[in-house]
C-alpha positions in Angstrom: 116.3 92.1 -25.3 118.9 91.6 -28.1 120.4 94.3 -30.3 118.0 95.7 -32.9 114.9 95.3 -30.7 114.4 91.6 -31.4 112.9 89.6 -28.5 114.4 86.2 -27.6 112.1 83.2 -27.4 112.7 83.1 -23.6 111.6 86.7 -23.3 108.5 85.9 -25.4 107.6 82.9 -23.2 108.1 85.0 -20.1 105.6 87.6 -21.4 103.1 84.9 -22.5 103.1 83.3 -19.1 101.4 86.4 -17.8 98.3 85.6 -20.0 95.4 83.7 -18.5 96.9 83.0 -15.1 93.9 84.2 -13.1 92.5 81.2 -11.2 88.8 81.0 -10.0 88.2 81.5 -6.3 88.3 78.0 -4.8 86.2 78.6 -1.7 82.4 78.2 -2.1 80.0 80.7 -0.8 76.9 79.6 1.1 74.7 80.4 -1.9 76.9 78.2 -4.1 76.8 75.4 -1.6 73.0 75.7 -1.5 72.8 75.6 -5.3 75.1 72.5 -5.5 73.0 70.8 -2.8 69.8 71.4 -4.7 71.4 70.2 -8.0 72.7 67.1 -6.1 69.3 66.5 -4.6 67.6 66.5 -8.0 70.2 64.4 -9.8 70.5 61.9 -7.0 66.8 61.7 -6.7 66.9 60.3 -10.3 69.7 58.0 -9.1 67.6 56.7 -6.2 64.7 56.0 -8.6 67.1 54.0 -10.8 68.3 52.0 -7.9 64.8 51.4 -6.7 63.8 50.0 -10.1 66.9 47.6 -10.1 66.4 46.1 -6.7 62.6 46.4 -6.4 62.8 48.2 -3.1 61.9 51.7 -1.9 65.0 53.8 -2.0 65.3 57.4 -0.6 68.3 59.7 -0.9 67.7 62.9 1.1 69.3 65.8 3.0 72.4 66.8 1.0 75.3 68.4 2.9 77.9 70.3 0.9 81.5 71.1 2.1 85.0 71.7 0.6 87.7 69.3 1.6 90.5 67.1 0.2 90.8 63.3 -0.1 93.7 63.4 2.5 91.5 65.2 5.0 88.7 62.7 4.4 90.9 59.7 4.9 91.3 60.6 8.5 87.5 60.5 8.9 86.7 57.4 6.8 85.2 54.3 8.4 86.9 51.6 6.4 86.5 49.5 4.4 84.8 51.5 1.6 84.0 51.0 -2.0 84.9 53.8 -4.3 83.3 54.1 -7.8 84.8 56.7 -10.1 83.6 57.9 -13.5 85.2 60.4 -15.8 83.4 63.1 -17.8 84.1 62.7 -21.5 81.6 65.2 -22.9 80.0 68.4 -21.5 82.1 68.7 -18.4 85.7 68.0 -17.5 87.0 66.1 -14.5 85.7 63.1 -12.6 82.9 62.0 -10.3 83.7 59.8 -7.3 81.1 57.9 -5.2 82.0 56.4 -1.8 79.9 53.8 -0.1 80.6 51.5 2.9 81.4 47.9 2.1 78.7 46.7 4.5 76.1 48.8 2.7 77.4 47.6 -0.7 77.0 44.0 0.5 73.3 44.6 1.2 72.8 46.1 -2.3 74.7 43.1 -3.8 72.7 40.6 -1.8 69.3 42.1 -2.9 70.5 42.2 -6.6 71.5 38.5 -6.5 68.0 37.5 -5.2 68.7 37.7 -1.4 66.7 39.5 1.3 69.4 42.0 2.0 70.1 40.5 5.5 73.4 39.0 4.5 75.7 41.9 5.7 79.4 41.2 4.8 82.7 43.1 5.3 84.2 41.5 2.2 82.8 41.2 -1.3 83.4 38.5 -4.0 84.1 39.5 -7.6 80.5 38.7 -8.5 79.2 40.9 -5.7 81.5 43.7 -6.7 80.2 43.4 -10.3 76.6 43.6 -9.0 77.2 46.7 -7.0 79.1 48.2 -9.9 76.2 47.6 -12.2 73.8 49.2 -9.7 76.0 52.2 -9.4 76.4 52.4 -13.2 72.6 52.8 -13.5 72.5 55.3 -10.6 75.3 57.4 -12.0 74.0 57.3 -15.6 70.6 58.4 -14.4 72.2 61.2 -12.3 74.2 62.4 -15.4 71.1 62.4 -17.5 69.3 64.5 -14.9 72.2 66.9 -14.7 72.4 67.1 -18.5 68.7 68.2 -18.5 69.3 70.8 -15.9 72.3 72.3 -17.6 70.7 72.0 -21.1 73.7 70.4 -22.8 74.8 66.7 -23.3 76.9 65.1 -20.6 78.6 61.7 -21.2 80.6 59.7 -18.7 82.8 56.6 -18.7 81.5 53.4 -17.0 82.3 53.4 -13.2 85.6 51.8 -12.1 85.2 50.1 -8.7 88.0 50.1 -6.1 88.1 48.8 -2.6 89.7 51.0 0.0 90.8 49.5 3.3 93.7 51.5 4.7 95.1 55.0 5.0 97.9 54.3 2.4 95.8 53.2 -0.5 95.1 55.6 -3.4 91.4 56.2 -3.7 91.3 58.0 -7.0 93.3 57.8 -10.2 91.9 61.1 -11.5 91.7 63.4 -8.4 94.9 64.5 -6.6 94.6 63.7 -2.9 95.8 67.2 -1.9 93.5 69.2 -4.3 90.4 70.8 -3.0 87.2 68.9 -3.8 83.5 69.4 -3.1 81.9 66.7 -1.0 78.1 66.3 -1.2 76.9 63.8 1.4 73.4 62.1 1.2 71.5 59.9 3.6 70.7 56.7 1.8 67.8 54.4 3.0 66.5 51.2 1.5 63.3 50.4 3.4 64.2 49.0 6.8 67.3 47.2 5.5 69.7 50.2 5.1 70.2 53.6 6.6 73.6 55.0 5.8 75.5 57.7 4.0 76.7 58.0 0.4 79.2 60.6 -0.7 79.5 62.3 -4.1 82.9 64.0 -4.7 83.6 66.5 -7.4 86.8 68.5 -8.3 86.1 72.1 -7.3 86.7 73.3 -10.9 83.9 70.9 -12.1 81.6 72.2 -9.3 82.4 75.8 -10.3 81.6 75.0 -13.9 78.2 73.5 -12.9 77.4 76.6 -10.7 78.3 78.9 -13.6 76.1 77.1 -16.0 73.1 77.0 -13.6 73.5 80.7 -12.7 73.5 81.7 -16.4 77.2 82.5 -16.4 79.9 81.6 -18.9 81.2 78.1 -19.4 84.4 78.0 -17.5 85.9 75.3 -19.6 85.1 77.2 -22.8 86.7 80.3 -21.2 89.8 78.2 -20.5 89.9 77.2 -24.1 89.5 80.8 -25.2 92.4 81.9 -23.0 94.7 79.2 -24.4 93.7 80.1 -28.0 94.3 83.8 -27.2 97.8 83.0 -25.7 98.6 80.9 -28.8 97.5 83.7 -31.0 99.7 86.3 -29.2 102.6 83.9 -29.3 102.2 83.5 -33.0 102.0 87.3 -33.4 105.2 87.7 -31.4 107.0 85.1 -33.6 105.7 86.9 -36.7 107.1 90.2 -35.3 110.5 88.5 -34.8 110.4 87.3 -38.4 109.6 90.7 -39.7 112.4 92.3 -37.7 114.9 89.7 -39.0 113.8 90.2 -42.6 114.0 94.0 -42.1 117.5 93.8 -40.8 118.6 91.5 -43.7 117.2 94.0 -46.2 119.1 96.8 -44.5 122.3 94.8 -44.7 121.7 94.1 -48.4 121.2 97.8 -49.0 124.5 98.7 -47.3 126.4 96.1 -49.3 128.2 97.5 -52.4 126.7 96.0 -55.6 129.2 95.4 -58.4 128.0 96.3 -61.9 127.6 93.4 -64.2 130.7 92.5 -66.3 128.7 91.4 -69.3 126.3 93.5 -71.4 122.7 92.3 -70.8 120.0 93.0 -73.3 116.8 94.2 -71.5 113.5 94.5 -73.4 109.9 95.3 -72.3 107.7 92.3 -71.8 104.7 91.9 -74.0 101.5 90.0 -73.1 98.5 89.0 -75.1 95.4 91.1 -74.6 93.1 89.8 -71.9 89.4 89.5 -73.0 86.6 89.3 -70.5 84.8 85.9 -70.3 81.1 86.0 -69.5 79.8 83.3 -67.2 76.8 82.8 -64.9 77.6 83.1 -61.2 75.7 80.6 -59.1 75.3 80.9 -55.3 77.3 78.2 -53.5 74.3 77.3 -51.3 72.3 76.4 -54.5 74.8 73.6 -55.2 73.7 71.6 -52.1 70.0 72.3 -51.9 69.1 69.0 -53.6 71.3 66.9 -51.3 69.0 64.6 -49.3 69.3 64.5 -45.5 67.9 61.9 -43.2 65.6 63.1 -40.4 64.9 60.8 -37.5 63.1 61.3 -34.2 64.3 59.7 -30.9 61.4 58.8 -28.6 63.7 57.8 -25.7 66.5 55.5 -24.7 67.2 52.9 -22.0 69.9 50.5 -20.9 69.5 46.8 -20.2 71.8 44.2 -19.0 72.8 41.2 -21.2 70.6 39.0 -19.0 67.6 41.3 -19.5 68.1 41.5 -23.2 68.3 37.7 -23.5 65.0 37.4 -21.7 63.2 39.7 -24.2 60.5 38.0 -26.4 57.5 38.8 -28.4 55.2 41.0 -26.3 57.9 42.2 -24.0 57.7 45.8 -22.9 60.7 48.1 -22.8 60.3 51.3 -20.7 62.2 54.4 -22.1 63.8 57.1 -20.1 61.4 59.9 -21.3 58.0 60.8 -19.8 55.0 60.9 -22.1 54.9 64.7 -22.0 58.6 65.3 -22.5 59.8 66.6 -25.9 61.4 64.1 -28.3 64.8 64.7 -30.0 64.8 65.6 -33.8 68.0 64.5 -35.5 69.3 65.5 -39.0 71.9 63.0 -40.2 72.4 61.8 -36.6 72.9 65.3 -35.2 70.3 66.8 -32.8 68.9 70.1 -34.2 65.5 70.5 -32.4 62.9 69.2 -30.0 59.3 68.4 -30.7 56.1 66.6 -29.8 54.7 63.5 -31.5 51.4 64.1 -33.4 49.2 62.1 -35.7 48.8 63.3 -39.3 45.9 61.5 -40.9 47.0 57.9 -40.3 50.7 58.6 -40.0 52.9 59.6 -37.1 54.5 63.1 -37.3 56.4 65.5 -35.1 55.7 69.1 -34.4 58.8 71.2 -33.7 58.6 73.0 -30.3 62.1 74.4 -30.0 65.3 74.8 -31.9 68.6 74.1 -30.2 71.0 77.1 -29.7 73.9 77.7 -32.1 76.3 76.7 -29.4 74.6 73.3 -29.0 74.6 72.9 -32.8 78.3 73.4 -32.9 78.9 71.0 -30.1 76.6 68.5 -31.8 78.5 68.8 -35.1 81.8 68.3 -33.2 80.5 65.2 -31.3 
C-alpha cells in the first residue's frame, strides 16, 4: 500500500482475484449420473425417431451408461477409425456436444440413405457418404436439442455438426474440448433392425453437464451465476477505482489548502448577482405508458416447425403434406413482434381460428427472448 492509504492497481487486482474463484465439484454423484442417463435416454430417443424417419428403418437407442473421463483417456480405448461430429451450443447452454460413431457403422447409415440395403460395409467414406451421415446426424442432434429444450424449459440452439474422421492416436478429435479436461461420456447401444448393433457416444464438457443437472433439479443456472460473479467483480473493481480517485482528489485538496494564497494585486469589484423571478408553469402530466398504448403490435401463432433438405423441398408440389415437429395436443407458441410471450391451444371462434392462452412464459424467459 502506498503513502496516504492509496491502493495500487496491482494490489486491487490481487484483491479482486479472490472473488468468484470457487469452482464446482467436477466429480458426478451416482444420482447425477442417473439423472444424466435419463435425460440422455429421452433426448436420444427423439434422435432415434428422427433417424428412423430419415432412413425408413426401425432404430433403437437404449441403455445409457454415464461416466467421467477425458478425450486422452478415451483415445487409448478407441477402436479406430471413427467419425466425430461436433456441435456448439449458441443459445441456452455453453460448451459443445460431441458424437462419436464407428466408420463401419457410419457407412451402413450412408448406404441406406443413398438407396442401398445397408449391406455395403466400408472402412473408408467418400465425401458424398460423409455428407449423407452428416445430414443424418444433423437431424438426430437437432431433434435431441429440441427434446432437451423442452425438458429444461428454455430455448437451446446449436451450430450445424462438423464432421471429422479420426484414425490415429495423434489426431485432434475436438476443436472445442481440451483433450485433458474432464468430460461426461454417455454411451448408448444403437441398433438398426438386423443391419447394425453398435455403440454411439455422446460427450459433454462437465460444466455443461453440471448446468443441465442444476436446471433439471430446480437449482440455479450455473452460467447465469458465472455472469453474476463476473459482474460483481467488475462492480467491486470499479468501486475500488472510484475510492482511489476520491483519495487522490482529497489529497490534492489538502495540498491546495496548505498552499499560501497571495492576495490579488488589483482591486476587484464584487456585487451580488440578481436573477429574474421564477414563475410556476402549469402543465398536464401524462403517464409515460399512455404514450405507447396505441402502438400496434403484431401477434402470430406458431403451430410447429420442421426441417427439409433441398431435395425434399424441390419435390414439394400441390397436395404435398409437411409434418411439423409438434403433436396435436402440444401447446402452440404465441409471439408478439416475433418474441415468444405465451403458449396456447388452437380453437375455433365462429368460423375463424383462434388461440386460447394456457400459460405465460416466466420473466426470465421474456428477458432471454427480448435479448435473442
